[in-house]
N, CA and C of each residue as an Amber inpcrd file, in Angstrom:
protein
   225
  67.7110000 -71.6070000 -13.7860000  66.5030000 -71.7880000 -14.6740000
  65.1640000 -71.3610000 -14.0190000  65.0400000 -70.1360000 -14.4980000
  63.5580000 -70.0190000 -13.9720000  62.5430000 -69.3960000 -15.1350000
  61.8410000 -70.0950000 -15.9610000  60.8510000 -69.6730000 -17.1320000
  59.8960000 -69.0460000 -16.8180000  59.7990000 -68.5830000 -15.9160000
  58.5010000 -67.4040000 -15.9940000  59.2180000 -66.0920000 -16.6970000
  60.5730000 -66.2760000 -15.6960000  61.0480000 -65.0080000 -16.5670000
  61.4820000 -64.3360000 -18.2910000  61.4840000 -65.2250000 -18.6160000
  61.7890000 -65.5450000 -19.8530000  60.9820000 -64.4650000 -20.8750000
  59.6890000 -64.3890000 -20.6390000  58.8610000 -63.3180000 -21.4450000
  59.1440000 -61.9840000 -21.2420000  59.7450000 -61.6680000 -19.8690000
  60.2210000 -60.3470000 -19.2770000  61.3680000 -59.9560000 -20.3560000
  62.1440000 -60.6510000 -21.0910000  63.2790000 -60.3350000 -21.8460000
  62.8440000 -60.0580000 -23.2440000  62.9410000 -58.3680000 -23.4030000
  62.7200000 -57.5800000 -24.2060000  63.3040000 -57.9250000 -25.6080000
  62.8840000 -57.7970000 -26.7990000  63.0240000 -57.8980000 -27.9960000
  64.2050000 -57.1420000 -28.3740000  65.4080000 -57.7860000 -29.1190000
  66.4550000 -56.4810000 -29.7050000  66.0070000 -55.2480000 -30.3460000
  67.0400000 -54.3390000 -30.7170000  66.9630000 -53.4790000 -31.3110000
  68.1220000 -53.4530000 -32.5720000  68.0330000 -52.6370000 -33.5400000
  68.3560000 -53.0160000 -34.6640000  70.5760000 -52.1830000 -34.5690000
  71.0530000 -52.7250000 -35.2710000  72.7580000 -52.2490000 -35.2800000
  72.3820000 -50.7810000 -35.0470000  71.5610000 -50.0000000 -35.7980000
  71.6810000 -48.4010000 -36.4000000  71.2510000 -48.2160000 -34.9810000
  70.2110000 -48.4770000 -34.0230000  69.5930000 -48.1640000 -32.9080000
  70.4770000 -48.3070000 -31.6690000  71.4090000 -49.2690000 -31.9010000
  72.2860000 -49.5530000 -30.6250000  73.6230000 -48.0260000 -30.8980000
  73.6280000 -48.3740000 -32.2700000  74.9800000 -47.1050000 -32.6510000
  74.0400000 -45.5460000 -32.5180000  73.1600000 -45.1690000 -32.5800000
  72.6000000 -44.1750000 -32.0110000  72.5110000 -43.6530000 -30.5280000
  72.3480000 -44.8630000 -29.8670000  72.0840000 -44.7890000 -28.1440000
  73.3800000 -44.9360000 -27.7800000  74.3770000 -45.7270000 -27.9490000
  75.7660000 -45.3400000 -27.9050000  76.7440000 -44.3910000 -28.1690000
  75.9690000 -43.3100000 -29.4980000  76.3820000 -42.4110000 -29.5170000
  76.9920000 -41.0960000 -28.2670000  75.7860000 -41.7580000 -27.3350000
  75.8820000 -40.4130000 -26.4480000  77.0880000 -40.8650000 -25.4750000
  77.9940000 -41.8730000 -25.2430000  78.8650000 -42.4460000 -24.6860000
  80.1930000 -42.0720000 -24.9610000  81.2630000 -41.6900000 -24.3530000
  82.2960000 -40.7680000 -24.3090000  83.2980000 -41.9520000 -24.7310000
  82.7970000 -43.3220000 -25.4940000  83.3030000 -44.1800000 -25.5180000
  83.0700000 -45.0920000 -27.0430000  83.2920000 -46.5330000 -27.0410000
  82.6900000 -47.0100000 -28.3620000  82.3290000 -48.3610000 -27.5600000
  81.6690000 -48.7450000 -28.1330000  81.0720000 -50.1900000 -27.2850000
  81.6720000 -51.0350000 -27.9670000  82.2270000 -52.4510000 -27.2970000
  82.7530000 -53.6460000 -28.0060000  81.5890000 -54.2200000 -28.8380000
  82.1100000 -54.7320000 -29.7320000  81.1130000 -55.8330000 -30.7570000
  80.0650000 -56.7200000 -29.7690000  80.6520000 -57.3820000 -28.7970000
  79.6740000 -58.1640000 -28.1180000  78.4420000 -57.1580000 -27.5350000
  78.5430000 -56.1190000 -27.2230000  77.4190000 -55.2520000 -26.5210000
  76.6220000 -54.8580000 -27.8490000  76.7710000 -55.0560000 -28.8910000
  75.9260000 -54.7440000 -30.2440000  75.4260000 -55.7330000 -29.9440000
  75.8720000 -56.9540000 -29.9890000  75.5990000 -57.9780000 -30.2410000
  74.3150000 -58.9810000 -29.4550000  74.8770000 -58.3590000 -28.0510000
  73.7240000 -58.4550000 -27.0780000  72.6330000 -57.5970000 -27.1630000
  72.4050000 -56.3600000 -27.5570000  71.3180000 -55.9620000 -27.5810000
  70.7200000 -56.2430000 -28.8030000  71.3130000 -56.3980000 -29.9740000
  70.6980000 -56.7250000 -31.2660000  69.7940000 -58.3490000 -31.0530000
  70.4410000 -58.8090000 -29.8520000  69.7480000 -60.5330000 -29.8270000
  68.2550000 -59.7310000 -28.5550000  68.6490000 -58.6980000 -27.7060000
  67.4610000 -58.6560000 -26.3480000  68.1520000 -57.2080000 -25.8530000
  66.9510000 -56.2040000 -25.7100000  67.2050000 -55.0050000 -25.1390000
  66.4910000 -55.0360000 -23.8890000  67.5120000 -55.4720000 -22.7760000
  66.9260000 -55.5510000 -21.5530000  65.7340000 -56.5520000 -21.2990000
  65.0800000 -56.1450000 -19.7210000  64.0150000 -56.7150000 -19.7480000
  63.0610000 -56.0110000 -18.9280000  61.8370000 -56.3290000 -18.9200000
  60.6550000 -55.1460000 -18.1670000  59.8960000 -56.1590000 -17.0380000
  59.6270000 -55.6320000 -16.4890000  59.1560000 -55.8660000 -15.2790000
  59.9490000 -56.4230000 -14.5580000  60.4130000 -57.5000000 -14.2300000
  61.0270000 -57.8980000 -13.2340000  62.4880000 -57.8400000 -13.1430000
  63.1910000 -56.8480000 -12.3400000  64.1920000 -56.1800000 -12.3290000
  65.6690000 -57.0450000 -12.5710000  65.5110000 -58.7700000 -11.7910000
  66.4560000 -59.5420000 -12.2000000  66.5630000 -60.3860000 -12.7230000
  66.1790000 -60.7770000 -14.2340000  66.1850000 -61.7790000 -14.8620000
  67.0580000 -62.6970000 -14.7320000  68.3670000 -62.0490000 -14.5420000
  69.3900000 -63.3260000 -14.2540000  69.8500000 -63.2290000 -12.7190000
  69.3600000 -64.1320000 -12.0670000  69.3700000 -64.2850000 -10.4030000
  69.6640000 -62.3470000 -10.0800000  70.9480000 -62.0220000  -9.6350000
  71.1570000 -60.8610000  -9.0040000  71.4810000 -59.8530000 -10.2210000
  71.3920000 -60.1410000 -11.7820000  72.2580000 -59.0550000 -12.3000000
  71.1250000 -58.1840000 -12.8630000  70.9330000 -57.2720000 -13.1840000
  70.0330000 -56.3750000 -13.7900000  70.6280000 -56.4760000 -14.9930000
  69.1840000 -56.6720000 -16.1480000  69.5070000 -56.6670000 -17.7010000
  68.7980000 -54.9820000 -18.2850000  69.5260000 -54.0810000 -17.7760000
  68.9370000 -52.8590000 -18.7020000  68.5820000 -52.6140000 -19.8360000
  67.5740000 -51.8930000 -20.2050000  67.7020000 -51.8310000 -21.7360000
  68.9840000 -50.8230000 -22.1790000  69.5320000 -50.8270000 -23.2590000
  70.5540000 -50.2530000 -23.5290000  70.3090000 -48.5630000 -23.1940000
  69.1590000 -48.1100000 -23.6040000  68.7990000 -46.6710000 -23.4140000
  68.8670000 -46.2510000 -21.6480000  68.1290000 -47.4070000 -21.0240000
  68.2260000 -47.5090000 -19.3070000  69.7710000 -47.0560000 -19.0430000
  70.6760000 -48.0840000 -19.4760000  71.7310000 -48.2090000 -19.0720000
  73.1250000 -46.9830000 -19.5190000  72.3180000 -46.2270000 -20.6460000
  73.2720000 -45.2130000 -20.9270000  72.5270000 -43.9120000 -19.9740000
  71.3440000 -43.7150000 -19.7940000  70.5790000 -42.7650000 -18.9040000
  71.1530000 -42.7140000 -17.6230000  71.5160000 -44.0200000 -16.8890000
  72.0840000 -43.9180000 -15.7720000  73.4880000 -43.7530000 -15.7100000
  74.3120000 -44.3000000 -16.2950000  75.6190000 -43.5270000 -16.8600000
  76.0490000 -42.0980000 -16.8630000  75.0390000 -41.5230000 -17.5660000
  74.8390000 -40.0360000 -17.6330000  74.3720000 -39.4510000 -16.4840000
  73.8090000 -40.1500000 -15.6510000  73.3060000 -39.3510000 -14.3870000
  74.4940000 -39.7830000 -13.2410000  75.5150000 -41.1020000 -13.2780000
  76.1420000 -41.4740000 -12.3370000  77.4940000 -40.1230000 -12.5890000
  77.5620000 -39.8290000 -13.8590000  79.0030000 -38.6510000 -14.3810000
  78.1850000 -37.0410000 -13.9900000  77.0120000 -36.9330000 -14.0330000
  76.3680000 -35.6850000 -13.6630000  76.7440000 -35.5630000 -12.1140000
  76.4340000 -37.0840000 -11.2780000  76.3160000 -36.7110000 -10.0180000
  77.9330000 -36.9130000  -9.4370000  79.0440000 -37.5330000 -10.3140000
  80.2240000 -37.1170000  -9.7900000  80.8320000 -35.5740000  -9.7820000
  80.1770000 -35.3530000 -10.8730000  80.7340000 -33.7750000 -11.0020000
  80.3210000 -32.7680000 -10.3650000  78.8420000 -33.0400000  -9.8550000
  78.4310000 -32.4830000  -8.8690000  78.9680000 -32.6260000  -7.1300000
  79.4770000 -33.6900000  -6.8970000  80.1350000 -34.3150000  -5.7670000
  81.8540000 -33.3580000  -5.8920000
């Protein structure tokens, strides 16, 4: 319980924004992730809002995935 981190959780995005960002992935996101990102879209500032777990914005998470795939293909 760390109430000073609550303001760092970013407002959610629309279903359409989740769908548009997720369309860059080679898979379909489960409904629970749509609900999560409609509720909140990651955190700003403090990286670990939930103890040791980073809550990335959906766009950031997709970019990280794309970078990992590129690195795997390079290696």
